[in-house]
C-alpha positions in Angstrom: 10.9 -11.2 -23.3 9.7 -10.1 -19.9 9.4 -12.9 -17.4 7.3 -12.4 -14.3 9.1 -13.3 -11.1 8.0 -16.2 -9.0 5.0 -15.6 -6.8 2.8 -17.5 -4.3 -0.9 -17.3 -4.0 -1.9 -15.3 -1.0 -4.5 -12.8 -2.2 -8.0 -13.5 -3.6 -7.7 -12.2 -7.1 -8.9 -10.7 -9.4 -10.4 -8.0 -7.1 -13.7 -6.5 -8.3 -13.9 -3.3 -10.2 -17.1 -1.5 -9.1 -19.0 1.5 -10.3 -20.4 4.1 -7.8 -22.9 6.7 -9.0 -23.9 9.7 -7.0 -20.8 9.8 -4.8 -19.1 12.5 -6.8 -21.3 15.1 -8.6 -21.8 14.5 -12.4 -19.2 11.7 -12.4 -19.0 8.0 -12.4 -16.6 6.7 -9.8 -14.8 3.4 -10.4 -13.3 1.6 -7.4 -10.8 -1.2 -7.7 -11.6 -3.1 -4.5 -8.2 -4.2 -3.3 -9.6 -4.1 0.2 -11.2 -7.4 -0.8 -7.9 -9.3 -1.4 -8.7 -11.3 1.7 -9.9 -11.0 5.3 -6.8 -10.8 7.6 -4.7 -10.5 4.4 -6.8 -7.5 3.2 -5.3 -4.6 1.3 -2.7 -3.7 -1.3 0.3 -5.0 0.6 -0.6 -8.6 0.1 -0.1 -8.2 -3.7 3.5 -7.2 -3.1 4.0 -10.0 -0.5 3.1 -12.7 -3.0 6.4 -11.9 -4.7 8.5 -11.1 -1.7 7.6 -14.2 0.3 8.1 -16.4 -2.8 11.7 -15.1 -2.9 12.1 -15.6 0.9 11.0 -19.2 0.6 13.2 -19.9 -2.4 16.2 -18.7 -0.3 15.3 -21.0 2.6 14.5 -18.1 5.0 12.8 -18.9 8.3 11.7 -15.4 9.4 10.3 -12.3 7.8 11.4 -9.0 9.2 9.8 -5.7 8.4 8.8 -2.3 9.8 6.0 0.3 9.8 3.9 2.5 12.0 2.2 1.0 15.1 -1.0 0.5 13.0 0.8 -0.6 9.9 -1.4 -2.5 7.4 1.8 -3.8 5.8 3.2 -5.3 9.0 -0.1 -6.9 9.8 -0.3 -8.5 6.4 3.3 -9.6 6.6 2.7 -11.3 10.0 -0.4 -13.1 8.9 1.1 -14.1 5.6 4.1 -15.5 7.4 1.9 -17.6 9.7 0.1 -18.9 6.6 3.2 -20.2 5.0 4.9 -21.4 8.1 7.4 -18.6 8.7 8.1 -16.6 11.8 7.8 -12.8 11.8 9.4 -9.8 13.5 8.1 -6.3 13.1 9.7 -3.0 14.2 6.9 -0.5 14.9 7.4 3.2 15.1 5.8 5.0 18.0 6.7 7.6 20.5 4.4 6.1 23.1 4.5 2.3 23.2 1.5 0.6 24.8 2.2 -0.4 28.4 1.2 -4.0 27.8 -0.7 -6.2 25.4 -4.1 -5.3 27.0 -3.8 -1.9 25.3 -3.3 -3.4 21.9 -5.9 -2.5 19.3 -6.5 -2.9 15.5 -3.6 -4.1 13.4 -1.3 -4.2 16.5 -3.7 -6.6 18.2 -3.7 -8.9 15.2 0.1 -9.0 15.0 0.3 -9.9 18.6 -2.3 -12.6 18.4 -0.6 -14.1 15.3 2.6 -14.5 17.3 4.8 -11.8 15.9 8.0 -10.7 17.7 7.2 -7.0 18.2 9.7 -4.3 18.9 8.7 -0.7 19.4 11.2 1.9 18.0 11.4 5.7 18.1 11.6 8.2 15.2 15.4 8.3 15.4 15.8 4.5 15.0 13.2 4.6 12.2 15.0 7.2 10.3 17.7 4.6 9.6 15.2 1.7 9.4 16.7 -0.1 6.4 20.2 -0.1 7.9 19.0 -1.0 11.4 16.9 -3.9 10.2 19.9 -5.3 8.2 22.2 -4.9 11.1 19.9 -6.7 13.5 19.0 -9.5 11.0 20.2 -13.0 11.9 20.9 -15.9 9.4 17.7 -17.1 7.6 16.0 -13.7 8.1 14.4 -12.1 5.0 14.2 -8.3 5.4 11.3 -6.6 3.7 11.4 -2.8 3.4 8.7 -0.5 4.6 5.5 -1.2 2.7 7.2 -3.9 0.7 8.2 -1.1 -1.6 11.1 -2.3 -3.7 11.6 -3.5 -7.3 10.3 -6.9 -6.6 7.3 -5.7 -4.5 6.4 -3.3 -7.4 5.3 -6.4 -9.3 2.3 -6.5 -7.1 0.8 -3.6 -8.9 2.3 -4.4 -12.3 0.1 -7.5 -12.1 -2.8 -5.4 -10.8 -2.7 -3.3 -13.9 -2.8 -6.6 -15.9 -6.1 -7.2 -14.1 -7.4 -3.8 -14.9 -6.5 -4.2 -18.5 -9.0 -7.0 -18.8 -11.7 -5.4 -16.6 -11.9 -1.9 -18.0 -14.5 -1.1 -20.7 -12.8 2.2 -21.4 -9.9 4.1 -20.0 -10.6 6.0 -16.8 -9.8 9.7 -16.7 -7.4 9.3 -13.8 -6.2 6.8 -11.2 -6.1 7.9 -7.6 -4.4 6.0 -4.7 -3.1 6.7 -1.3 0.7 6.6 -0.9 2.7 5.9 2.2 5.9 4.3 0.9 5.8 4.7 -2.9 5.8 1.1 -4.0 2.1 1.0 -5.1 2.4 4.1 -7.3 5.7 2.9 -8.8 4.1 -0.4 -9.7 1.1 1.2 -11.2 3.2 3.5 -13.4 5.4 0.6 -14.5 2.3 -1.5 -15.3 0.6 1.3 -17.3 3.6 1.7 -19.4 3.9 -2.1 -19.9 0.3 -2.4 -21.0 0.4 0.8 -23.2 -1.9 2.7 -20.9 0.6 5.4 -19.9 -1.7 8.2 -21.0 -3.8 7.6 -17.9 -2.7 10.1 -15.2 -1.9 8.5 -11.8 -2.2 10.7 -8.7 -0.7 9.5 -5.4 -2.2 11.3 -2.5 0.4 11.7 0.3 -0.7 10.1 3.6 2.7 11.1 5.0 5.9 12.9 3.9 5.7 15.1 0.8 6.0 15.2 -3.0 9.8 15.5 -3.2 10.2 12.5 -1.0 7.9 10.3 -3.1 9.3 11.5 -6.4 12.7 10.2 -5.3 11.3 7.0 -3.7 9.2 6.0 -6.7 11.9 6.8 -9.2 14.4 4.7 -7.3 12.1 1.7 -7.3 11.6 2.0 -11.1 15.3 2.3 -11.7 16.0 -0.8 -9.6 13.3 -2.6 -11.5 14.7 -1.6 -14.8 18.1 -2.9 -13.9 16.6 -6.3 -13.1 14.0 -6.3 -15.9 15.2 -4.0 -18.7 11.8 -4.2 -20.4 10.4 -2.1 -17.5 10.8 1.7 -17.8 13.1 3.6 -15.5 11.0 6.7 -14.6 12.9 9.9 -13.6 11.9 12.0 -10.7 9.4 14.7 -11.7 7.3 12.4 -13.9 5.1 11.2 -11.1 2.0 13.1 -9.8 1.5 13.5 -6.1 -1.1 15.5 -4.2 -0.2 17.2 -0.9 -2.5 18.8 1.5 -4.4 15.8 2.9 -2.0 14.6 5.6 -3.8 16.7 8.1 -2.5 16.4 11.6 0.0 13.8 10.5 0.4 10.1 9.7 -2.4 8.0 11.2 -3.9 11.1 12.8 -7.4 12.4 12.0 -9.3 15.6 12.6 -13.1 15.5 13.5 -13.8 16.8 10.0 -11.9 14.0 8.4 -13.8 11.4 10.6 -17.1 12.9 9.7 -16.3 12.7 6.0 -15.3 9.1 6.4 -18.7 8.4 8.1 -20.5 10.4 5.3 -19.0 8.2 2.5 -20.0 5.1 4.5 -23.6 6.3 4.9 -23.8 7.4 1.3 -22.6 4.3 -0.6 -21.4 1.7 2.0 -17.7 2.1 1.1 -15.7 1.6 4.2 -12.5 3.7 4.3 -9.7 3.8 6.9 -8.4 6.9 8.7 -4.7 6.3 7.9 -4.7 6.0 4.1 -7.8 5.6 2.0 -9.9 8.4 3.7 -7.1 10.9 3.1 -6.9 9.9 -0.5 -10.6 9.9 -1.0 -10.8 13.4 0.4 -8.8 14.6 -2.6 -11.6 13.2 -4.8 -14.3 14.9 -2.8 -12.6 18.3 -2.5 -11.0 18.5 -6.0 -13.2 16.5 -8.3 -12.4 18.6 -11.4 -8.8 17.6 -11.2 -9.6 14.0 -12.0 -12.0 14.2 -14.9 -15.3 12.5 -15.7 -14.5 8.9 -14.7 -11.9 8.6 -12.0 -10.7 5.2 -10.7 -9.9 5.0 -7.0 -7.8 2.1 -5.9 -9.1 1.0 -2.4 -5.9 -0.2 -0.6 -7.7 -1.6 2.4 -7.0 -0.7 6.1 -10.3 -1.4 7.8 -8.5 -2.6 11.0 -7.2 1.0 11.5 -10.8 1.9 12.3 -10.6 -0.4 15.3 -7.4 1.1 16.8 
């Protein structure tokens, strides 16, 4: 019998499932509001951190160590969650142009600084070997969390999210759409759908960085790791996930004027606040390719509002 791993309560759950009419032509749009998991702890990452931090505490760890882009939602959530449970936090942030001093900090970076995180800026070469580098630099009582909290344990965040959806849905949606930046959310969704016998719902991860081959391998690896620990969970081979390219635009965390205008348009039309790094890129796939997703698509809003303030 499958036993859920230990978790601590950090997120405000269950998040609402809302219906939006008139946003997409001739379609009802469902939105799972995971931007409402909290205030500072807003977004999808906090679901994963409930399990990861529970393990860190059980091991007697004193500091959380993780990595991400300079405006990483995951790093911000990790730092604030660490403060909430009495742990220290260190973050490695990828950037080719570090701010000169703290007066230039904005958005997620400002929140990490105010919450007392140890912040180290790293370049692309360092970041290419981020898992190895974080492990090499870890000291006793550090708990290292991979980018995005995307590992087998972190995937439980979205296995449990599917359990929520299972009770909230009146009927099966025609598709699930979500932004993907490290793969853990998509992997968890797919594992959860199989666990709750909803595997016939197609899941589309819209790439906010990297490409489909990268995410096929990353998501498959997470599910194989999960299967080794919890054999009741499926090991999903590469090629069985669905990813959509073409919406990365200028690159990770970069936006064109057209993308910004579409973000403003959605806000004016229905009051849904998207962020330029993840959710707006994923939502653009819905707007530009509605026929791909059927009559009742379900969009998972993964948060990121602080990216608007960067």
